[in-house]
Each structure stands twice: as structure tokens, then as C-alpha cells.
N, C-alpha and C positions, 0 to 999 in steps of 0.2 A: 503494500500500499504507499503511496506518495510518492512511487520511484519516478514516474513520468515528471510531477511536480517538482522533485527534489534536482532531477537531470535540468529541467528549464531555468531552476532557480540559480543553478551555476552559469546556465548561459547568460543570465541577467546580469550575474556578477562578473562575468569575463567582459560584458560590456560596459558595464560600471566602471571595472579597471581601467580599459582602455581611455573613457573619457577624462577619469579623474586624475591618473596620472599623467594624461597630455597637459591639463591645466597646473598640475603641482609642480612640473618641473617647466612649466612657461610663467606667464605671466596674467592676472586676473583681478577682477575687483572683486572688491567687499564692500557689502552696506551692512547697515543695522536694520533689523526688523523692527516692528513695533514694541516687540518684548524685550528689546535692547541686546537680543544675540545675533552675532553676525551671520551672513548668508553669503556665499561666494557664486560665482558663476559656474561653478563645478557642482554646487549644489543642485543649482537650478538644471543645469544640463542633464546630468545624471537622471533624476527623477523624472523629466519629461521623456527622456529615454525609455526608462521603464515601464513607465504607464504606457506607454505607444506598444511596446512590446507584449504588454498583457493584454491590451486591449485586443490585440490580433490573435494571441493563443488561445485565451481565457475571458471572452468578450463578457460573460454574464457574471464574472466575479466582480467583488468591489475593491477597490484600492484606495487605501488611506496612506499618506504622505506627509512627511514634514512639511513641506513647502506649499503642496498645492491642497491639502485636505483631503476629503472623503470624495470620492467617484462611488456613488452607490449602486450596488448590483443585486443579486439575488446569493443567498447562501454566503460561501466563502469571501473571505477578505484578506488580500494582499496587503502587507504591512511594510513601507519603504522609509528607511532613514538613509538618504542619498550620501551623504558624509556625516558620519558620527565622529565627533572629534574635530568639528570645523575651525575651531580657536586654534589648534595644533596645524591644521591643513593650512591655514592664513599665514601661520607664523613660520612654516618652513619644516615642521617638525613630523616625522612620518608615523606618528602615532595616531592613525585616523583609518576608518573603514566604511563600506557599506554595509547595510544591514538590511536584510530581505527577509520577511517570515510569512506564512500562510496560517490563518486563524480559522478555525470552524466554530461557530456557536462560540464565541469570545474566547478561545481556548487555542492557544498556538500549539501547532502540531509538525511544523517545519521551519527551519531557520537555517540560514546561510550568511555568514559573516566574513568578509573579504578585505584584508588589510594589504592591498598591493605593494605597498613600499617596504613593508615588512615580510613579504613574501609567505603570508599565512593566509590560509582560506579554511575557515573550519564550516562544518556542514554535518546537520542532523534532521532526521525526521523521527516522529513517534514510531517507536519500535525497531528502529534501525539502529541506534547507537549513534555513536558522535565520532568525527575524525578531522584531523588537520592535515591537510594536503594529503588526503585520502589514505591516512593510516589512524587505526582507531585511538583515541585518547580517553582517559578514565581520570576521575577526581582522585585527590590523596586519600590515605587512609590514617591522617593524623587524628589522634583523639585527646592528644593533651594540650590545652589551651598554652602551657608553657612550651612547647615545640612548635606552634601554631606559626603561620605567616599571613597576617591579617595585612589587607590592603583595602583603600577608599579612595574616593572621589576627588575631596578636596578638603581644605581646612576647616571649612564651618563644621564638621564633624567634631572637631577638638577645640571649638569656640564656644561661645555662650547660648548657641540656639539648640534647638531640643535634643534632648539624649546626649549633651556634650559631655557631661560629667561620668555618663554611663560607658561611653565611648574612650574618654581618658582612661577609665579604670580597665577596660580591656586591652588597651594599647599598651599599658605598664604590666600587665600579666602575660602577654603575647611574648613569642620568642623572638619575633620580627616584625616590623611593620614598615608599611611604605604606601605612598600616594600613588596610584596608577590609574588615570580617570577615564572615564567614557567603557567603550566595549571591552578593553583589553585586560583590565582588571577580573573581569568575570571569565574571561578566555584563559587567564592565567589559573583561575581556579578549577575549569573544565580540563585543563590538561595537566592538572595536579602539582603545578609550579607552586599554586599559592592556595591556600585553605579556605578563605573567606574575602568577600569582597561587599562592600555596604557602600549605598548611596542614598542621598535625603528624598531626591525629586526627579522623577523620572517619567517622561511621556511613554505611552506604548511603542512607540516604533523605537524607543531606546532600549526597551527589554524584550520584546516578543521574540526576536530571533535569539537573543542570548539566553531566555529561558529554554527553549527547546535543546542547544547546545550542552548548556550545562546538565538539565536534566537526565539526558542521554547518554551525559558521561558517568552518570551515578550520582550526581548531585542534586542540592534542594534550592528552589529559589522562591521567597516570599518576601511580603514586608518585613520590616524589622521586628513588628510583633506577631509575626507569624500568620497573618492573613495573606489571601491569594493578593499578588501585583495587581495594581490598578494604574489608571493613567493619573499622572501626578503624584503618585504615591512614592514611598519609599522602597528600596530593592536591598534585600539581602540574600547573597549567593553563597553557597558552602559545599564542603565535600560531603554535606548530610551528616557524618558524624557528630561535626560542631555544632549543627543547626539548632538543637534544642539548647545547649548551652548560651550560646548567643543570643537567641530569642529571649531567653529568661533575663540575662545581664541588661540587654538594652530596654527591655519592659520594664525594668525595675528602676527606670531613673526618674527622676524628680519632674521631668519634662522640662 
């Protein structure tokens, strides 16, 4: 199941890679959206190309993208983040990628995460496992927080915002911590290089593909309170073994 869709999602990722790398290695315009976040010519070009390809291959499916919103069809929904890590992209930092997911009845069932400048392509479909560049990947088996490698998105976790105190406690007890934002921290968990990744606010296009890859690699993805991910909510990705401990620690913050 989903073999055809996964193969097509990889074709979409190939097309996205061609477009995005051509901009990354050249010059491009950057502007601010109404919410203050940046968007580049590459973001727009990639999403438009993927939407066009999807409309030909699966014309009845809905498409939801970061830059152009929802084109509603019937049944399934393809979810696109044309450039996840746009600030990195604009700054010439190679940690960025295209995220492609397929959702059925609101549940992600397929995900492809392509980071061409790092030569990494993660792919997964429900029941098929997860791969990195075609090779199977699995989460770690770390069960002791004192040996765990925790990563997070930005310094807001260690500041005065929600759960800051709980996070600082976790960071102090963990074996190692680093900040690796955007999709890549979650992919480090999926491939067993890190044990947990946490971010405060993500849209569905930021986590839909990630969720499939991590879970098919054997991990878990929820909000930090253990509830299912939702648009605009937090995301906690772990190797599964540490999940309940981290949820408990983060949920016992004073807010």
C-alpha cells in the first residue's frame, strides 16, 4: 500500500531538489510575509511546480502548502513545505529541505524529506519502514536520560516562555544537548543519531512528513503534553523509549 504514492513523492522531491538547488547556488529575492517570516523565490517556485505535478497525477486530491494554502479536493490531502528552513536557505546555510506528506482522514501516512545540499533523502510510508538514501533507518535504544542526546529548535525553550524551567531541568540532566532546528533535528532522531527533538510551535506542513518518517523508524511523535500533534502546536519527537519520561517532565512545568 502507498507504493505508487511514495514513488511519486520521490519524483516530486527530485523536481523540488532541481529547482531549489538552482536558486541556492545562484541569486534570489527574499521578502517578508505578513507574519514576519521570510519567503524566497525558491519557496514559491518549488510549491508551484509540485502543485502542478500533483494536479496532473492525482487531480481529485487536495493540496495544502505553506505558501499557497489549501486547494480542496476530495479525500486525501498532500501537504507541502517547499523549503523548510527558509532562513537557513536565505543565509546560505545548507540545512534546509523540502517536506512532502500525504494525509488520509487527517492522519499522515506518507512522508518524504529531501535535503539536497546535505545529500539526504528520508522517505517512509505507513507499514513500510523508513529509509535514508534508500537504506533502512531506526531510532536509538537509549533509555537513560543521563546518556541521551536532546535537541531542540531555538533558545525560546531555555528562556522565560512556557515550559522553560522544565526544559532547563531536562537539559541539565541529559548527557548532551544541541540546537538543530527545523526538520533536521527530527531526522536525527529517526536515524538514531539523537534521542529526542522538541519544538514549541509548528504548522502541519512542518511536521506531517516528519511524523511518518520518525514513527516508521520506530519512534514517537506527539505534542509535549503527549496529545496528538495539531496545526500550530508543539512537537516532541523521541526514540519512543524516552517518550513518557520527557512528556512527564515537560508536563510538570509551571507554564
